[in-house]
C-alpha positions, 0 to 999 in steps of 0.5 A: 202542256202546262205543269205545276211542279211541287217539290216538297217531300225530298230535296232536289238539285235544279238546273237549266240545260238546253232549254230544259229544267233538270230535276236531280233527286238523290239516287234517282234518274234525272228528270227534265221538263221543257221550260216552256211547259212549266207554269209554276214551280212550288218549292217546299223542301228545305233541302232543295237547291237551284241555280240563278239560271233556273230562276231567270229561265223560268221567268223568261218562259213565263212561269211562277215560282212559289216558296213555302214555309216550314208548314209547307204553306206558300209564303212568296211568289215571283213572276216575270216582268216581261211577256206582252209585247206592249206592256207600258200601253196597257199598264197606263190604261190600267192605271187610268181606269175610272172608279165607276169602271172598277166598281162595275167590274167588281160587281160582275166578279162578285155576281159570278163568284156567288152564283158559282158558290150557290151552284156548288152547294146545290150540287154537293148539298142539294140546296143553294141556300139562297145564294143564287138569288143573292147573286142577283142582288149585287150592285155596283161595287158590291156596296151592300157586301153581298159577297160577305153575306154569302160567305157566312152562309156558304162555308158552314154549308160547304163543309156540312159543319155549322162551326166551320170558319174560313180562317187561314191560321186554322189547322183543318180544311183551311190548309187545303184551301190555303194551298189551293188558293196559292196555286190559283193565285199563281196561275192568275197572276201569271196570266195577268203578266202575260196580258201586259197588266200589272198584278199590283194594281187592283180594281177592288183589292188595294193594299200597299203591301200586296203585290198581287191585288189584281190577281186577288180580284180576278181569282175570286170567280175561280175560288169555287174550283178549289173549294170543290177540291177541298171538299173532295180531299176532306171526304177522302183524307179527313180534315186533319191529314198532313200536307203530304204528296198525296194531298197536294197532288189532289189539290193540284188537280184543279190546274189540270182539269177542264172547265166550261168557258165560251162553249169549250172545255179549257184548262185553268191556264186557258181560263185565266188567260182569257179572263186577263186578256178580256180585262186588258181590253176593258181597260183599253176601251175595246170591251165593257165586261170581263169574260168570266167562266160560269162554273 
């Protein structure tokens, strides 16, 4: 079992004891979780304290640690440096990936993403708004920026609001998307490290100040699972609800739900692991394409 633990409403003292993560909230019984069952720890409450063994223990267990700012929005993440038994070999293959290979992989990712967006619109709004057809137009490297063209149609249709803009600084549904994407990014980055790849060496995203370019690449095809949840939260709580335990709890459900992949129902953690492993095999010449979910 994989847990995403969010500490945001009240402070806690975190310790490690006998392979367990201990969470001690004031005037409450101690809560313990096996380190190996923690996928991500989200730290948002400023009254939270933790020991160094907590960080090293979570890293050894393969967990991500996400830190949030005063608005409870994720601003930093730490990941383990070890996990796969032969990371140097895979990272060398990753670093040597040819430009044509990267452009081919990006085409596949964008196609799956736009197709998933169109399917979500058809489910929620009764119309795919042309996105399913647009997905077939994506060429190598998405030189025509079909992804961007689709986004201009997708966001207003998704929230049924012609004025809606996808901007990380706006205090509306964008906050739900920001938080959900941060959790998704942590799950994907964790899978990348476990597969022996470097999260900073992207196939499309490249920025010297971005330590998670590859995570940003792979998570693109999974973003619609967060989008769906953001629409659900908006319908229940409204676009301006505070980022409290209730709202975060609903958004965190994306990590525990099951998704169709290769004919089976899998968790988001399993989906990310299969995607990352297939990418490593592409880099090593064992596959030509990624294994991506058709959401």
